C-alpha positions as CSV (number, residue, x, y, z in Angstrom):
1,M,0.0,-0.2,0.1
2,Q,1.1,3.6,-0.6
3,N,-0.2,7.0,0.7
4,L,-1.2,9.3,-1.5
5,P,0.6,12.3,-2.7
6,A,0.4,15.2,-0.3
7,R,-0.3,17.4,-3.2
8,I,-2.9,15.4,-4.0
9,L,-4.6,15.2,-0.7
10,F,-4.2,18.8,-0.6
11,A,-6.1,19.2,-4.0
12,I,-8.7,16.8,-2.9
13,G,-8.9,18.9,0.4
14,L,-9.8,21.7,-1.6
15,L,-12.5,20.2,-3.6
16,V,-13.9,18.8,-0.4
17,S,-13.9,21.7,2.1
18,S,-17.2,23.5,0.8
19,C,-18.9,20.4,-1.2
20,I,-21.8,19.1,1.3
21,F,-25.4,19.9,0.9
22,S,-28.4,20.4,2.4
23,A,-31.6,18.4,1.6
24,P,-34.9,17.5,2.9
25,V,-35.4,16.5,6.9
26,Q,-37.7,14.1,7.0
27,A,-40.8,14.2,9.6
28,A,-39.9,14.3,13.1
29,D,-38.7,11.6,15.3
30,D,-42.6,10.3,16.6
31,P,-43.4,6.6,16.0
32,R,-47.1,7.7,16.1
33,I,-46.8,9.9,13.2
34,E,-45.1,7.2,10.8
35,Q,-47.4,4.6,11.6
36,A,-50.4,7.4,10.9
37,I,-48.9,8.1,7.5
38,Q,-48.8,4.5,6.6
39,K,-52.1,4.0,7.5
40,G,-53.1,7.1,5.7
41,M,-51.6,6.0,2.5
42,A,-52.9,2.5,2.7
43,A,-56.6,4.1,3.2
44,L,-55.7,6.5,0.4
45,R,-54.4,3.9,-2.3
46,K,-58.5,1.9,-2.1
47,Q,-59.8,5.3,-2.7
48,E,-61.7,4.7,-5.9
49,Q,-64.3,6.6,-6.1
50,Y,-64.1,10.4,-5.8
51,Y,-64.7,13.7,-8.2
52,D,-62.6,13.5,-10.8
53,W,-61.4,17.5,-9.7
54,L,-60.0,15.7,-6.8
55,A,-57.7,13.2,-9.2
56,G,-54.5,15.8,-8.7
57,L,-54.8,16.1,-5.2
58,I,-55.1,12.0,-4.4
59,V,-52.0,11.5,-7.0
60,Y,-49.6,14.3,-5.9
61,T,-50.1,13.3,-2.4
62,L,-49.6,9.2,-3.2
63,L,-46.1,10.2,-5.3
64,S,-45.0,13.0,-2.4
65,G,-45.4,9.5,0.1
66,G,-43.2,7.5,-2.1
67,D,-45.5,5.5,-4.2
68,E,-44.8,4.6,-7.7
69,V,-45.5,6.0,-10.8
70,D,-47.1,2.7,-12.6
71,S,-49.0,2.0,-9.2
72,A,-52.3,1.0,-9.8
73,P,-53.9,4.1,-8.1
74,V,-51.5,6.6,-9.2
75,Q,-52.2,5.3,-12.7
76,A,-55.8,5.7,-12.1
77,G,-55.7,9.1,-11.2
78,L,-53.6,10.1,-13.9
79,Q,-55.9,8.7,-16.6
80,K,-58.7,10.8,-15.2
81,I,-56.5,13.8,-15.4
82,L,-55.5,12.9,-19.1
83,K,-59.0,13.1,-19.9
84,K,-59.3,16.8,-19.5
85,F,-57.2,17.7,-22.4
86,D,-58.9,17.3,-25.5
87,Q,-57.1,16.5,-28.3
88,S,-58.8,18.5,-30.8
89,T,-58.8,21.5,-29.5
90,S,-55.9,21.3,-27.6
91,L,-57.3,22.8,-24.5
92,Y,-57.6,22.1,-21.0
93,S,-60.9,21.6,-19.0
94,P,-60.9,21.3,-15.6
95,V,-64.4,19.5,-14.7
96,G,-65.1,21.0,-11.5
97,H,-62.9,23.6,-9.4
98,E,-61.2,25.3,-11.6
99,I,-57.8,26.7,-10.5
100,Y,-57.7,24.4,-7.8
101,E,-57.8,21.5,-10.1
102,A,-56.0,22.9,-12.6
103,T,-52.8,23.0,-10.0
104,T,-53.8,19.8,-8.2
105,D,-53.3,18.3,-11.9
106,I,-50.0,20.3,-12.6
107,M,-48.6,19.4,-9.5
108,A,-49.3,15.2,-9.7
109,L,-48.2,15.7,-13.5
110,E,-44.7,17.1,-12.2
111,A,-44.5,14.7,-9.4
112,T,-43.8,12.0,-12.0
113,H,-41.1,13.5,-12.9
114,D,-41.9,12.1,-16.7
115,E,-40.8,14.3,-19.1
116,M,-44.0,12.8,-21.4
117,Y,-46.5,14.9,-19.7
118,R,-44.6,18.0,-20.3
119,P,-47.5,19.3,-23.2
120,Q,-50.0,19.1,-20.8
121,M,-48.3,20.6,-18.2
122,E,-47.9,23.6,-20.9
123,L,-51.5,23.6,-21.4
124,I,-52.2,24.0,-17.6
125,T,-49.9,26.5,-17.3
126,E,-51.0,28.6,-19.6
127,Y,-54.7,27.9,-18.6
128,I,-53.7,29.7,-15.1
129,I,-51.7,32.3,-16.5
130,S,-54.9,33.4,-18.9
131,T,-57.0,33.1,-15.6
132,Q,-54.8,35.6,-13.6
133,Q,-57.6,38.7,-13.1
134,S,-56.0,42.4,-14.1
135,Y,-55.7,43.4,-10.4
136,G,-52.9,40.7,-10.4
137,G,-54.6,38.0,-7.6
138,W,-57.4,35.0,-9.5
139,F,-61.3,34.8,-8.8
140,Y,-63.8,32.5,-9.6
141,L,-64.2,32.5,-13.2
142,T,-68.0,32.0,-13.1
143,R,-68.8,35.0,-10.8
144,N,-68.6,38.6,-11.1
145,G,-67.3,41.3,-9.0
146,G,-64.9,41.1,-6.4
147,I,-61.2,41.9,-6.2
148,G,-60.0,38.2,-5.8
149,D,-59.8,35.4,-3.7
150,T,-56.7,34.3,-1.5
151,S,-57.2,30.7,-1.6
152,I,-57.6,30.6,-5.1
153,T,-54.6,32.8,-5.9
154,Q,-52.5,30.6,-3.5
155,Y,-53.2,28.0,-5.8
156,A,-52.8,29.8,-9.1
157,I,-49.3,30.4,-7.4
158,L,-48.7,26.7,-6.3
159,G,-49.4,26.2,-9.7
160,L,-47.1,28.4,-11.9
161,W,-44.0,26.9,-9.1
162,A,-44.6,23.4,-10.2
163,A,-44.9,24.4,-14.1
164,E,-41.1,26.2,-13.1
165,R,-39.9,22.8,-11.3
166,A,-40.9,21.2,-14.5
167,G,-38.7,23.7,-16.8
168,I,-41.6,25.7,-18.3
169,P,-40.7,29.3,-17.7
170,V,-43.2,31.9,-16.6
171,Q,-42.8,35.6,-17.2
172,T,-41.8,37.8,-13.8
173,S,-44.7,39.9,-14.5
174,V,-47.0,37.4,-13.6
175,Y,-45.2,37.4,-10.2
176,D,-44.9,41.0,-9.9
177,D,-48.8,41.4,-10.3
178,A,-49.6,38.5,-7.8
179,A,-47.1,39.9,-5.2
180,T,-48.6,43.7,-5.6
181,W,-52.4,42.0,-5.2
182,H,-50.8,40.9,-1.9
183,F,-49.4,44.0,-0.9
184,R,-52.6,45.4,-1.7
185,T,-54.8,43.4,0.0
186,Q,-52.6,42.8,3.1
187,L,-54.5,43.6,6.6
188,P,-53.1,46.4,8.8
189,D,-52.6,43.9,11.5
190,G,-50.6,41.7,8.9
191,S,-53.4,39.0,8.1
192,F,-54.9,38.5,5.0
193,S,-58.6,37.8,4.3
194,Y,-60.7,35.3,2.2
195,H,-62.5,37.4,-0.2
196,P,-60.6,41.4,0.0
197,S,-63.0,44.1,0.7
198,P,-63.6,46.5,-1.7
199,A,-63.6,49.1,0.6
200,G,-59.8,48.8,1.5
201,P,-58.2,46.2,3.4
202,A,-59.4,47.7,6.8
203,A,-62.5,46.7,5.9
204,S,-61.9,43.0,5.1
205,T,-62.2,40.2,7.9
206,P,-59.1,38.0,8.9
207,Q,-58.7,34.4,8.7
208,G,-56.1,32.2,10.1
209,T,-56.1,30.3,6.9
210,M,-55.8,33.3,4.3
211,A,-53.1,35.0,6.1
212,L,-50.9,31.1,6.1
213,A,-52.0,31.4,2.4
214,G,-50.6,35.0,1.6
215,A,-47.7,34.1,3.3
216,G,-47.1,30.9,1.6
217,S,-48.0,32.5,-1.9
218,L,-45.0,35.3,-0.9
219,G,-42.8,32.9,0.1
220,I,-43.2,30.7,-3.3
221,I,-43.2,34.3,-5.3
222,R,-39.4,35.2,-3.1
223,T,-38.6,31.5,-3.8
224,I,-38.7,31.9,-7.8
225,L,-37.8,35.8,-8.1
226,F,-34.8,36.0,-5.5
227,S,-33.5,32.5,-4.7
228,T,-32.1,31.7,-8.0
229,A,-28.7,33.0,-9.9
230,P,-28.9,35.5,-12.9
231,K,-28.7,34.4,-16.5
232,E,-26.8,36.1,-19.3
233,P,-27.4,34.9,-22.4
234,E,-25.1,37.1,-24.1
235,K,-22.4,34.7,-23.4
236,K,-21.4,31.6,-25.1
237,N,-19.7,30.5,-21.7
238,N,-21.6,29.2,-19.0
239,P,-19.7,29.6,-15.9
240,L,-22.2,28.0,-13.6
241,Q,-22.8,24.8,-16.1
242,M,-26.4,24.8,-15.4
243,L,-27.7,22.2,-17.2
244,E,-30.0,24.0,-20.1
245,R,-32.7,22.6,-21.9
246,V,-32.1,22.4,-25.9
247,Q,-33.8,24.2,-27.7
248,E,-35.4,23.7,-30.8
249,T,-35.0,25.3,-33.9
250,G,-36.8,28.7,-34.0
251,Q,-37.6,28.6,-30.2
252,T,-36.0,31.2,-28.0
253,K,-34.2,30.8,-25.0
254,F,-36.3,31.8,-21.8
255,V,-35.2,34.7,-19.9
256,R,-36.1,36.2,-16.6
257,A,-36.7,39.8,-16.7
258,P,-35.8,41.5,-13.6
259,S,-38.6,42.0,-11.1
260,K,-40.2,45.4,-10.2
261,I,-40.7,44.5,-6.8
262,S,-37.7,44.4,-3.8
263,R,-37.1,41.3,-1.9
264,G,-37.3,43.1,1.6
265,T,-40.8,44.0,0.1
266,L,-41.6,40.6,0.3
267,D,-39.7,39.7,3.4
268,Q,-41.6,42.6,5.2
269,A,-45.3,41.5,4.3
270,V,-44.4,37.9,5.6
271,T,-43.2,39.2,8.6
272,Q,-46.1,41.0,9.3
273,A,-48.4,37.5,8.5
274,R,-46.4,35.8,11.0
275,T,-46.5,38.5,13.9
276,W,-50.2,38.2,13.1
277,M,-50.1,34.1,13.4
278,D,-48.3,34.4,16.1
279,R,-51.3,35.8,17.8
280,N,-54.0,34.0,16.6
281,F,-52.3,30.5,16.3
282,I,-53.3,28.2,19.3
283,E,-57.0,29.6,18.5
284,Y,-57.3,28.9,14.9
285,C,-55.8,25.2,15.9
286,S,-58.9,25.0,18.2
287,R,-61.1,25.2,15.6
288,E,-61.7,21.9,14.1
289,T,-65.4,22.4,13.9
290,H,-65.3,24.8,11.4
291,G,-64.8,23.8,7.9
292,N,-61.4,23.7,6.2
293,W,-59.3,22.7,9.3
294,Y,-57.3,20.2,7.6
295,Y,-56.7,23.1,4.9
296,F,-55.7,25.2,7.6
297,F,-52.4,22.7,8.6
298,Y,-51.9,22.3,4.6
299,S,-51.0,26.1,4.2
300,L,-49.6,25.9,7.7
301,E,-46.8,23.3,6.5
302,R,-46.2,25.3,3.4
303,A,-45.8,28.7,5.3
304,A,-43.5,27.7,7.6
305,T,-41.3,25.7,5.6
306,L,-40.8,28.3,2.7
307,N,-40.4,31.0,5.2
308,G,-38.3,29.3,7.7
309,W,-40.4,29.6,10.9
310,D,-39.3,27.0,13.5
311,T,-41.9,28.0,16.1
312,V,-45.4,29.5,16.0
313,A,-46.7,31.3,18.9
314,G,-43.6,29.8,20.7
315,Q,-44.5,26.5,19.7
316,D,-42.8,23.8,17.7
317,W,-45.6,24.0,14.9
318,Y,-45.3,20.7,13.0
319,Q,-45.7,18.7,16.6
320,Y,-48.1,21.1,17.4
321,G,-50.6,20.5,14.6
322,A,-49.2,16.8,14.1
323,N,-50.8,16.1,18.2
324,L,-53.8,17.6,16.5
325,L,-54.0,15.4,13.2
326,L,-52.9,12.5,15.1
327,A,-56.1,12.7,17.6
328,K,-58.2,13.3,14.6
329,Q,-57.6,10.1,12.3
330,S,-60.4,7.6,12.1
331,A,-59.1,4.0,12.9
332,N,-59.7,3.1,9.0
333,G,-56.7,5.9,8.3
334,I,-58.6,8.4,6.9
335,W,-59.5,12.0,7.7
336,V,-63.1,13.8,7.8
337,E,-63.9,17.1,6.9
338,N,-66.8,19.1,9.3
339,G,-69.1,20.7,7.5
340,P,-70.2,20.9,4.0
341,Y,-66.6,19.8,2.8
342,A,-66.9,16.3,4.3
343,S,-68.4,15.6,0.9
344,Y,-64.9,16.7,-0.5
345,H,-63.9,13.0,0.7
346,P,-60.6,12.5,0.2
347,S,-59.6,16.0,0.7
348,A,-58.9,16.0,4.2
349,T,-56.8,12.8,4.1
350,C,-54.8,14.3,2.0
351,F,-53.9,17.9,3.4
352,S,-53.1,15.6,6.6
353,L,-50.5,13.5,5.1
354,L,-49.0,15.9,2.9
355,Y,-48.4,18.0,6.4
356,L,-47.5,14.9,8.1
357,M,-45.2,13.9,5.3
358,R,-43.7,17.6,5.2
359,A,-44.3,17.5,1.9
360,T,-42.8,20.8,0.8
361,R,-39.8,19.8,2.2
362,K,-39.3,17.9,-1.0
363,L,-39.5,20.3,-3.1
364,T,-37.2,23.0,-1.5
365,P,-33.6,22.7,0.0
366,T,-33.6,23.3,3.5
367,P,-31.5,23.4,6.6
368,K,-30.5,20.9,8.6
369,T,-28.6,20.1,11.8
370,V,-24.8,19.1,11.3
371,N,-24.0,16.0,12.8
372,D,-20.8,15.1,14.3
373,L,-19.0,13.3,11.2
374,G,-15.9,12.2,13.0
375,A,-12.6,14.2,13.2
376,G,-11.4,16.3,10.1
377,T,-14.8,17.5,9.5
378,L,-15.3,20.9,9.0
379,A,-17.5,22.8,10.7
380,G,-18.6,25.2,8.6
381,G,-21.2,25.6,5.7
382,R,-22.5,22.9,3.9
383,G,-22.5,25.1,0.8
384,L,-25.6,26.3,1.5
385,P,-26.9,29.2,3.6
386,D,-28.9,27.6,7.0
387,D,-31.5,30.7,5.9
388,L,-32.6,29.7,2.8
389,T,-35.0,33.0,2.5
390,K,-31.6,35.2,2.9
391,V,-29.4,33.4,0.0
392,E,-27.3,35.8,-2.0
393,F,-25.6,35.1,-4.9
394,E,-22.3,36.8,-5.5
395,G,-20.5,36.2,-9.3
396,G,-23.5,33.5,-9.8
397,R,-22.5,31.3,-7.1
398,V,-23.8,30.9,-3.6
399,K,-21.7,33.2,-1.0
400,S,-20.4,31.7,2.0
401,D,-18.0,32.0,4.6
402,E,-13.9,30.7,3.7
403,P,-13.4,27.7,6.1
404,S,-10.5,28.5,8.6
405,M,-6.8,27.0,8.4
406,A,-7.1,25.2,11.6
407,E,-10.1,23.4,10.1
408,F,-8.9,22.9,6.6
409,S,-5.6,21.5,8.6
410,Q,-8.2,19.1,10.4
411,L,-9.3,17.9,7.2
412,L,-6.3,17.3,5.3
413,S,-5.0,15.3,8.8
414,K,-8.3,13.2,7.8
415,L,-7.1,12.7,4.6
416,A,-3.4,11.8,5.2
417,T,-4.3,8.5,6.1
418,I,-5.8,7.4,2.5
419,D,-4.0,4.9,1.1
420,L,-4.3,3.5,-2.6
421,P,-3.7,0.3,-4.2
422,E,0.1,-0.4,-5.1
423,N,-1.1,-0.6,-9.0
424,L,-2.0,2.4,-9.0
425,P,-0.9,4.4,-12.5
426,D,1.5,7.0,-12.9
427,Q,0.1,10.2,-12.0
428,P,0.6,13.2,-13.9
429,V,2.4,15.8,-12.3
430,V,0.3,18.6,-10.3
431,R,2.4,21.9,-10.1
432,P,2.0,23.7,-7.1
433,E,0.0,26.4,-8.9
434,E,-2.2,23.8,-10.0
435,L,-3.6,22.7,-6.6
436,N,-6.4,25.4,-6.6
437,D,-7.7,24.3,-9.8
438,P,-10.4,21.6,-9.1
439,E,-9.3,20.0,-12.6
440,S,-5.9,19.1,-11.3
441,I,-7.7,16.1,-9.8
442,V,-10.9,15.6,-11.6
443,K,-9.1,15.3,-15.6
444,N,-7.1,12.6,-14.1
445,E,-9.6,10.0,-15.0
446,P,-7.3,6.9,-14.0
447,L,-6.8,8.4,-10.8
448,L,-10.7,8.8,-10.5
449,K,-11.0,5.2,-11.4
450,Q,-9.0,4.0,-8.7
451,L,-10.1,6.5,-5.7
452,I,-14.0,5.5,-6.6
453,A,-12.7,1.8,-6.7
454,H,-11.0,1.9,-3.4
455,P,-11.6,-0.6,-1.2
456,D,-12.0,1.9,2.1
457,A,-15.8,3.5,1.8
458,E,-14.5,7.1,3.4
459,V,-12.1,7.5,-0.2
460,R,-15.2,6.6,-2.6
461,E,-17.2,9.2,-0.1
462,L,-14.6,11.9,-0.4
463,L,-14.5,11.5,-4.3
464,A,-17.9,11.9,-4.6
465,K,-18.0,15.1,-2.6
466,A,-14.9,16.1,-4.6
467,I,-16.4,15.3,-8.0
468,G,-19.8,17.6,-7.0
469,K,-17.5,20.4,-6.0
470,S,-15.7,20.2,-9.7
471,D,-18.9,21.1,-11.1
472,K,-18.2,18.8,-14.4
473,L,-21.4,17.4,-15.9
474,E,-19.0,15.2,-17.5
475,L,-18.3,13.2,-14.7
476,A,-21.8,13.1,-13.4
477,G,-22.0,9.5,-14.8
478,Y,-19.3,8.3,-11.9
479,L,-21.4,9.8,-9.8
480,V,-24.9,7.6,-11.2
481,N,-22.8,4.9,-10.7
482,L,-22.1,5.9,-7.2
483,L,-25.1,5.7,-5.8
484,Q,-25.2,1.8,-6.4
485,D,-22.5,1.3,-3.7
486,S,-22.5,-0.7,-1.2
487,D,-22.2,2.1,1.2
488,L,-25.1,4.3,2.6
489,K,-22.7,7.3,3.0
490,V,-21.5,7.3,0.0
491,V,-24.6,6.8,-2.1
492,M,-25.7,10.0,0.2
493,A,-22.8,12.1,-1.1
494,A,-23.4,11.0,-4.6
495,R,-26.9,12.0,-4.3
496,S,-26.0,15.5,-3.0
497,S,-23.3,15.8,-5.8
498,L,-25.7,15.1,-8.5
499,C,-28.1,17.4,-6.7
500,W,-25.1,20.1,-6.7
501,I,-24.1,19.2,-10.8
502,A,-28.1,19.4,-11.5
503,R,-28.5,22.8,-10.0
504,R,-31.8,20.5,-8.4
505,P,-31.2,21.3,-4.6
506,N,-33.7,18.8,-3.8
507,G,-32.9,16.4,-6.5
508,F,-36.3,14.6,-7.9
509,G,-37.9,14.4,-4.1
510,H,-36.0,11.5,-2.6
511,P,-35.0,12.0,1.1
512,E,-31.1,12.7,1.8
513,D,-31.1,9.9,4.0
514,P,-33.8,7.0,3.7
515,I,-33.5,5.8,7.3
516,A,-33.3,8.8,9.3
517,E,-36.9,8.8,10.3
518,Y,-36.7,5.3,11.3
519,Q,-34.0,5.9,14.1
520,N,-36.8,5.7,16.9
521,P,-36.1,2.2,18.5
522,E,-39.6,1.5,19.0
523,L,-39.8,1.3,15.1
524,A,-39.9,-1.9,14.4
525,I,-39.2,-1.1,10.8
526,Q,-36.4,-3.4,8.4
527,L,-34.2,-0.8,7.3
528,A,-32.2,-2.8,4.7
529,P,-35.7,-3.0,2.1
530,K,-36.3,1.1,3.0
531,I,-32.5,1.3,1.6
532,E,-32.5,-0.7,-1.2
533,E,-35.7,0.7,-2.5
534,W,-34.4,4.4,-1.9
535,K,-31.4,3.0,-3.5
536,K,-32.9,1.6,-6.6
537,Q,-35.3,4.9,-7.2
538,L,-32.1,7.5,-6.8
539,Y,-30.6,5.0,-9.3
540,R,-33.2,4.9,-11.8
541,D,-34.3,8.9,-11.7
542,W,-30.5,10.3,-12.1
543,K,-29.9,7.7,-14.4
544,A,-32.6,8.8,-16.4
545,W,-31.4,12.6,-16.1
546,Y,-27.7,11.5,-16.9
547,I,-28.4,10.0,-20.2
548,A,-30.7,12.7,-21.5
549,Q,-28.4,15.5,-20.2
550,R,-24.9,14.4,-20.8
551,P,-22.5,16.1,-23.4
552,Y,-22.9,14.4,-27.1
553,D,-19.1,13.3,-26.8
554,L,-20.0,10.9,-24.1
555,R,-23.6,9.5,-25.6
556,D,-21.7,6.0,-25.5
557,D,-20.5,6.2,-21.9
558,F,-23.5,4.6,-20.3
559,E,-26.9,2.5,-21.0
560,D,-28.5,4.3,-23.6
561,P,-32.1,3.0,-24.3
562,I,-31.9,4.3,-28.0
563,Q,-28.1,2.3,-28.2
564,Q,-30.0,-0.8,-26.4
565,R,-33.1,-0.6,-29.0
566,L,-30.2,-0.2,-31.8
567,Q,-28.6,-3.4,-30.5
568,R,-31.9,-5.4,-29.9
569,S,-33.0,-4.8,-33.4
570,K,-29.3,-6.2,-35.1
């Protein structure tokens, strides 16, 4: 065995030092919650009779809970959604609840991560945009009068967010107008009303669910307009190496126009809504006899997650709400709304499950507590700032603090223990001036292959992180293969690096750690099947992504389905 040369160690250290990422945090460590989710999911899968306009909500919930796209309940719901598209006119026509229905339909289609549904998602996006009113909000299409509906507007913005995640861009002016509508209709005390009064905000009636809807909508708008790096299409090179959709002939590349609203104004409106909710949270949580009680918690999970609220009214909002929802679950696993909304079954079950599963965290990068990974692990930044509502970019990259020299020395001491097989091929000379250049390591393919096949899992994990820091799309194939590694930490590192290279902070919605929520010893759950299923889904989705996105000069380096079909035809 021989030690890894010091200059190579130093370069790998530079690659790894800031290459750790955030990902969705799982539901609280409460065995009751996991049991309630499993029970509710089982009941939802058995739900065969429901209004067609609820199909999107049901499919989205099932997919958020981990069901496969090809499962029978999901396929049945997707067929209901697809029937709403007229092939002769290429129009989307919801059957019952207009914007509510359109949004849940596009959320369901986007959650499949299947490009085949892009035409349908584009039609729904056009439908939502076309129904925005001149004042910036959305309202019932069959009613006259009124100056907007906070609930419908929330759903419209949710639908546009799904479109953005699917790679369907929406003009900045749509979001600017929607944000301005919220500013104009927000009540003096910071809350929002269901239907703003034409007489002005002071004459409107505050409602808890609408306060959360407003805060959630503004959080989505802020995420879309201010949490992405600006694009500069006039430059031929791409310093971010961001993946870009190949444009068809004659199709122009979308460039988002600068917003006319300020981030500070959005922050202020959200803060005012949060202040009102702090004063009224407990009261509204106790209104279970009112209709839309489950919708309140569905809106709470989204608003709190998007805006980084750890507590509301001094309470751990998630656990507080979870306790209330668990007490209301029926013996057969469903939740039933009170009042006239009981006929909308199983919407209450969907809302409850999405809350308990913390579905919004699957759509957004969220902060996580950094655990001690052993001596030499940096205690500093993990690649993304802890408070994602305050992400700042500099030169097209997320700003972060530089690690101290003491921390860096600790990292090098950890790396210094790495050995390589004796048959390591000769390495090209790495000059001192190259040590700050990640390419000094990642361009050395023989060395990469040696390290990735190293018997020490820690070495494979470090290299997975190094490849991610390199920002090299052409190296992503190594990471895809590492998703099948036998060591869980290696797979987690490969997933995080792929998320970084692909500029998908949450990847395809898979959890960062497949067993984090099962660590409670009271849970009698076999972890190995959970890990294997998670790895299977990771590999499937990231393999499909890589095959579609990899450079053309590497089109023979992987299991290309087109190549496979050609081979079979010979």
